[in-house]
N, C-alpha and C positions, 0 to 999 in steps of 0.2 A: 080636699088636699090635690089640686092640681099644682102645674108646674110655677103658675101665679104666686101660689101661697104654701110651696113648699120653703124650708130655709131656706138661707147663702147656703148652708155648708151642704144640701143635696146639693143645691144649683149647680153650686163651683167644682166640689169633687167628684159631679159624675155627669160636666157638661162634655166633654170628647165619648161623645157613646158609640160611636165605631171604633175608638181606639182601644174603650172596655170590650165590644165584643171580642176584638181580634186578640185580645191579650190574654182574657180570664179563661181559666179552667175549666173544662163540662166537668162530668160527675161519672163515677167510675160504674159499669155496669153492675156491679154484686149489691154495690147501695144503691142506684134506681130500681133494682127487681124488688129486692129486702123492703123498700118506701113503697112501693105501691101494691106488694104484697097485704104489708101491716096498712095501707090503704082499704085493701079489703078490693079492689080495682086490677089488681091483676088477674088475665084471661076473663074480664069481663066486656065483651064488647060493647062498645058505643056508650060507656060508661060519662058523665058530664064531670068532668075538672074545672075546678078555678086555681088560678094560679097567679097569687097576686103578690102582684110587685115584680112580675113578670121579667122587667127589666127589656133587655135587649135578645130576652129569650133562651137564655144560656140552657136551662131547664126545660121551655115550650118545646124548642125542638127535639130532646129526646121523649117526649110526650107524644109527639106529633110522628115520630116516626113508629110507633108500635103497633103489631099487627091488630089488635083492638081497635085501634081508630076512633078513638077517644074524642069526644065534642070538648073543646076545650076554650074558655073562655080569660085571655090571660087578659089582667087588670095590672094597672102602669098609672102614674101619676105623672113624671117625668116627661116633659113634651119630646125630648128629643131620645130618649132611650126608647117610647115607644113607637115613634117612626123609626128607629131602626129596627125594629121587632117588625113593625109591617113591612120593611122592604124586603122582608124571607118572603112573606108568601104561604106561611106555611100549611098544610093541609088541615084542615081540619080545625083550626085557631083562629078565634075572634077577637078582635084583639080592642080593648075597652078603656078609657078612661076612667082612672077613680082611684078608690083610698081603702083603706082599711077600715074607717069610721063613718065610710059613704062606698059601696059595692053599688054604684048606679047601674042600673039597665041587668040586676042580676036578682027572679024573683024568689020569693022567702021559699026554704025547701027544695031548692031545684035544682043540686047538685050535690054528685054522689060526695065528691073531694076535694079540699082544700088544700094546699101547696103553698109555702111559701119558701123558698129558695133562694140559698146563701142571705150572708148578714146584711145586705143593703134591704133586702126585701123587709126582714123584720126589724130595723131603725124605722122603716116608713111608717110601720103597726106602731112602735113603741118610742123612738127616739122624738121622731118629729112630731107626732103629735103630741106629747109632751110639748113641746117648746114653742105649743098654739098657745099655752098657758093654761090649760086643763089637766089638771093633774089626773082625771077620770077618764081620757083618752083610750087608755091604753083598756082601761075597763070596755069602754065602749064598743071598740075594735074586737075583742071576744063577742061578745055580743050580737057584732053585725055578720062575723065569720058565722055565727050559730043560728045566725037569722037562715042566710043562705043552702046551710045544710039538711041537707033530708036527712029522717029521723033516725038514721042507719049511719049516716054519711061520718068520715072522719077527717079529725084534719092535722096535717105534719109539718114538720119544717125538715131541711135538709142546710147544713152547711160543708163548704167547700175550704176547708181554712188550713193554708198554708204552714210549717212550722214555725215561719218568723213572725206570723200575722197571729199568735197561738196563747192562749191564757199562759200565764205564766207559770202556772202550775204545769205545764207540760213541758214535757224534754225535749230539746231539737234534736232532728237527728245527726244533722253533722255541723262541724266547728262555726262553719261560715253561717249557714242558717242562725246558731248563737249570738253570733256577731248582730248581725243584722237586726235580731229579735229586740236586742239590748237596746239599739239603737233608736227603734222601734216606739221605744216604750220610753223614752226619753222624751221624742216628741208627742207624745199623748197627749191628746185635745183635749180630755176628759169626758166627751161626747162617749156613751154605752155602746160598745159592738160586744161581738161575743166573745171578744180574749178577755172584757171585762167581767163577765160572768155571773151579768146580770138579767139575762134573758129572761129566767124562770120564775124569777118578781111576779110576772103577770102573769101566772100559775096558779103563783101559790094564793096571791094574794084575792085568788075567790073566794078563798077560808077565813078570808083576816075582817075584821070588824073594828071601828072607831065610834067614836059619839053620835057620828054624821050616818053611819050604815049600818045596816042590818047581816048580820051573817046568814051569807046564805049557806044552806045548808046541802042543797043540792046544784053544785058547781057547774058550770055551762059544762066544762071537760073534766074528764074524768082524772083523778090523781091516785098513786103518782104517775108521774110521766115515765113512758118507756121508753127510753135510749140505747143508740146501740151505734158503732164505732166503726168504719170500714178504713184498712189501711192503704194507702196505694201509692206509687213513685211514679215520678213523669220527668225524663230528661228533656231539660235547656239548654241552650247557648247561655253565654253568660249573657248579651245583648237582650234574647228574650227572658231571661229572669226580671233583668232591669227592667222590661216594657210592662212584663206583667207586675211588678213591686209597682211603679210607678201609675197603675191604675187602680192603688187603691185610694177611698178618697180621700187622707188626710195628708195624704202623701202628693196626691196629683195635685194638690192647692200650694203646694212649695216652690221658694223659686229661688236662684243665685247659688251664695254661698250656702243655705240651709240644703236646699238641694243637693247639695255636691258633695256634700257631706256621705251619703249616701252613694255615691257613685263611684267612691272610691272606695269601698268592702268589696274583698276578692276574699 
């Protein structure tokens, strides 16, 4: 699934890679440290790490700055995103074209850890694969991730979720975020994202069976999943909030009067 085969939603929603990179948030140090500890590569010099769906490198940058001097394989199917990442020339980073169901150029059992950072990365793994018409694409993706991991390797995901882009069950911190969140859901395009809380199903289905499948007694990835929440606050100007908000894929494609509904929120 390269740029030529990505869904129209992916191509349009992330078309302005430079804008995305400028306004999307990074990750709090505490969350990064905790994640690397769970991946068992904290303080492991020269560990080989696969950043799957690396985008413009928001998380890749943090890996590249680490004292462990990781060997990083940054795999990204979107050409514009990949070009923005390559432009940064990050230390120890090899940028590859690829997808979750076809991690090209990565040998079996050759990486110590696999990371999928941010909602868009998991959308490539799950949503866009399903749009290609194969209901088993998400299972193929897990199998491909399992293939490249070393026997002791760990797969982890990390999301940076603003209050206004969170699941309905989460309570926003401020009144304006609550108002924006309500509007966000009115323009929901029905494509699964983190806020729909569907992503766990990919892993739960490892233990499911149908008349056409055999239940896997030994799942590729252990259950239950470990989860951790780190809360943090970033102060932005009103204009900066708007610019960040406009990088959300299903908002980025809105135009005219529909988009103006958001710009009037204060």
